[in-house]
C-alpha positions in Angstrom: -57.1 -18.7 -18.5 -55.1 -16.5 -20.8 -51.5 -17.4 -21.2 -49.4 -14.7 -19.5 -45.8 -13.6 -20.3 -45.3 -12.4 -16.7 -42.3 -13.8 -15.0 -43.2 -14.4 -11.2 -39.6 -13.8 -10.0 -39.5 -10.4 -11.7 -42.8 -9.4 -10.1 -41.5 -10.4 -6.7 -38.4 -8.3 -7.2 -40.4 -5.1 -7.9 -42.9 -5.7 -5.1 -40.0 -5.3 -2.6 -39.4 -1.8 -4.1 -43.0 -0.6 -4.5 -43.1 1.9 -1.6 -40.0 3.8 -3.0 -41.5 4.7 -6.4 -41.9 8.4 -5.7 -38.6 8.9 -3.9 -36.2 10.7 -6.4 -33.2 9.6 -4.3 -34.3 6.0 -3.7 -34.1 2.8 -5.7 -35.9 4.4 -8.6 -33.4 7.3 -8.9 -32.3 6.3 -12.4 -35.9 6.4 -13.6 -36.5 9.8 -12.0 -33.3 11.1 -13.7 -34.3 9.6 -17.1 -37.9 10.6 -16.9 -37.6 14.0 -18.5 -36.0 12.6 -21.7 -38.5 9.7 -21.8 -41.4 12.2 -21.5 -39.9 14.4 -24.2 -39.7 11.5 -26.6 -43.1 10.1 -25.7 -45.0 13.4 -25.9 -43.3 14.4 -29.2 -44.1 11.0 -30.9 -47.7 11.1 -29.7 -48.1 14.7 -30.9 -46.6 13.9 -34.3 -48.7 10.7 -34.8 -52.0 12.2 -33.8 -51.5 15.8 -35.0 -51.6 17.3 -31.5 -50.1 20.7 -30.4 -48.2 20.3 -27.1 -48.8 24.0 -26.2 -52.5 23.3 -26.0 -54.0 23.0 -22.5 -54.9 19.4 -22.8 -53.2 18.2 -26.0 -54.0 14.5 -25.5 -57.7 15.0 -24.8 -59.7 12.2 -26.5 -56.8 9.8 -26.6 -57.0 6.5 -24.6 -53.6 5.3 -23.3 -52.4 2.1 -21.6 -49.2 2.3 -19.5 -48.0 -1.3 -19.2 -45.7 -1.9 -16.2 -46.8 1.5 -14.8 -45.0 1.0 -11.5 -45.8 4.0 -9.3 -47.2 6.0 -12.1 -44.2 8.1 -13.2 -45.4 8.1 -16.8 -49.2 7.7 -16.2 -49.5 10.9 -14.3 -47.9 13.2 -16.9 -50.1 11.6 -19.6 -53.2 12.2 -17.5 -52.1 15.9 -16.9 -51.9 16.3 -20.7 -55.5 15.2 -21.0 -55.3 11.5 -21.9 -57.6 8.9 -20.5 -55.1 6.7 -18.8 -55.1 3.0 -17.7 -52.0 2.0 -15.7 -51.5 -1.7 -15.5 -48.9 -3.6 -13.5 -48.3 -7.2 -12.6 -46.9 -6.3 -9.2 -50.0 -5.9 -6.9 -48.2 -3.6 -4.4 -47.5 -1.0 -7.1 -51.1 -0.3 -7.6 -52.1 1.3 -4.3 -48.9 3.3 -4.3 -49.7 4.7 -7.7 -53.4 5.2 -6.9 -52.7 7.0 -3.6 -50.2 9.3 -5.4 -52.6 10.1 -8.2 -55.4 10.9 -5.7 -53.1 13.2 -3.8 -52.3 15.0 -7.1 -56.0 15.2 -8.0 -55.6 13.1 -11.1 -58.0 10.5 -12.4 -56.1 7.4 -13.5 -57.5 3.8 -13.8 -54.9 1.7 -12.1 -55.2 -2.1 -12.3 -53.3 -5.1 -11.0 -53.4 -7.0 -14.3 -51.5 -8.1 -17.4 -51.4 -7.0 -21.0 -52.8 -10.3 -22.0 -55.8 -10.0 -19.6 -56.7 -6.6 -20.9 -56.3 -7.8 -24.5 -58.7 -10.7 -23.7 -61.3 -8.2 -22.4 -61.5 -6.5 -25.8 -60.4 -3.1 -24.6 -58.4 -1.1 -27.2 -56.2 2.0 -27.0 -54.8 4.8 -29.2 -51.4 4.6 -27.4 -49.6 1.8 -25.5 -46.6 2.7 -23.4 -44.3 -0.2 -22.8 -41.2 1.4 -21.2 -38.5 -0.8 -19.6 -40.8 -3.8 -19.5 -39.9 -6.1 -22.4 -36.6 -7.1 -20.8 -38.5 -8.4 -17.8 -41.0 -10.7 -19.5 -40.8 -14.4 -20.1 -41.8 -14.3 -23.8 -41.1 -10.9 -25.6 -42.8 -11.9 -28.8 -46.0 -13.0 -27.1 -45.9 -9.8 -25.0 -45.4 -7.5 -28.1 -48.1 -9.3 -29.9 -50.5 -8.6 -27.0 -49.4 -4.9 -27.2 -50.3 -4.9 -30.9 -53.7 -6.5 -30.2 -54.3 -3.8 -27.6 -53.9 -1.0 -30.1 -56.7 0.4 -32.2 -55.9 0.5 -36.0 -53.5 3.4 -36.5 -52.4 3.2 -32.8 -48.9 3.9 -31.5 -46.7 1.6 -29.4 -43.7 3.2 -27.6 -41.3 0.6 -26.4 -38.0 1.2 -24.6 -35.5 -1.3 -23.3 -31.7 -2.0 -22.9 -29.3 -3.2 -25.6 -27.3 -6.4 -25.1 -23.6 -5.8 -25.6 -20.5 -5.5 -23.3 -21.1 -1.8 -22.8 -24.7 -2.3 -21.5 -23.4 -5.0 -19.2 -20.8 -2.6 -17.7 -23.3 0.4 -17.5 -26.6 -1.2 -16.6 -25.4 -4.0 -14.4 -21.9 -3.4 -13.1 -22.4 0.4 -13.0 -26.0 0.8 -11.9 -26.3 -2.2 -9.6 -22.8 -2.8 -8.2 -20.9 0.6 -8.4 -23.5 3.3 -8.1 -25.9 1.0 -6.1 -28.8 2.7 -7.9 -30.6 -0.6 -8.3 -30.6 -3.7 -6.2 -28.2 -6.4 -7.5 -30.1 -8.8 -9.8 -32.6 -6.2 -11.0 -31.6 -6.9 -14.6 -30.5 -10.1 -16.3 -28.1 -9.3 -19.1 -29.2 -12.3 -21.1 -32.7 -10.8 -21.3 -31.5 -7.6 -22.9 -32.5 -7.1 -26.5 -30.6 -5.5 -29.3 -32.3 -2.8 -31.4 -32.3 -5.1 -34.5 -33.8 -8.0 -32.5 -36.5 -5.7 -31.1 -37.3 -4.4 -34.6 -37.7 -8.0 -35.8 -39.9 -8.9 -32.9 -42.1 -5.8 -33.5 -42.4 -6.6 -37.2 -43.3 -10.2 -36.3 -46.0 -8.8 -34.0 -47.4 -7.0 -37.1 -46.4 -3.4 -36.2 -44.3 -1.1 -38.2 -41.3 0.7 -36.6 -41.3 4.4 -37.5 -38.6 5.7 -35.2 -35.8 4.7 -32.8 -33.5 6.8 -30.6 -31.0 6.3 -27.8 -31.3 7.5 -24.3 -27.7 8.5 -23.3 -26.4 9.2 -19.8 -23.5 11.7 -19.5 -21.5 10.9 -16.3 -19.8 14.4 -16.5 -23.0 16.5 -16.7 -25.0 13.8 -14.8 -27.8 14.2 -17.3 -29.7 12.1 -19.8 -30.2 13.2 -23.5 -31.8 11.7 -26.6 -29.5 10.6 -29.4 -30.2 9.8 -33.0 -27.1 7.5 -33.2 -26.1 6.1 -29.8 -28.4 3.2 -29.1 -25.6 1.3 -27.2 -27.3 1.0 -23.9 -30.8 2.5 -23.4 -33.0 3.0 -26.4 -36.6 3.5 -27.5 -38.7 2.6 -30.5 -42.0 4.0 -31.9 -44.2 1.7 -33.9 -47.6 2.0 -35.5 -50.4 -0.5 -36.2 -51.6 -0.4 -39.8 -54.9 1.5 -40.1 -56.5 -1.3 -42.1 
């Protein structure tokens, strides 16, 4: 049996929310609001790394991607639309039929699986791109998880990893603001102690034998009610791009 970094209490929490994935006004409203900037970042990094033109009809054709912690498929679906061969994996069993049903309704072919990064790694399957968005703060062992991500990549492959910084501001915004004031997320969705600073994440990524090539912040503006990408402000939500050495 492969050692898994999955935390059972985290899986249980998301199972309760599975049916709401595609409701833009429901429990996943923050993700729906953030999704356009996440997609902008993801698509531009993949295009740059693999020399793809995003104006092409299927710019990611020929690329095999793994979306770990795929949830209801909010990122898997756009990747499939851009031509990628997509595997969506989630440790929460109830997310998979939700994601599969929605993909079928949209006429998209996506290989959704109730499994873990470690189990896929053990099978020997490898990918050009691994998406690991808002997952690392929910696992029991971040280094083991990131090492699995590295193993899942083909040489020259790209890992995109986003998470939440750990500081007083992130506590106020992600926990007090999102869970208690705005009630966007159920109380207890996040554990502040599991948040990871950008420097800690870079160290973990380096330890897992990947090389960080970019990092940016995702910033929410409460006045315009919109998210944007920032070169400098990594104080709450942020994202990193890392590559696996080609040799």
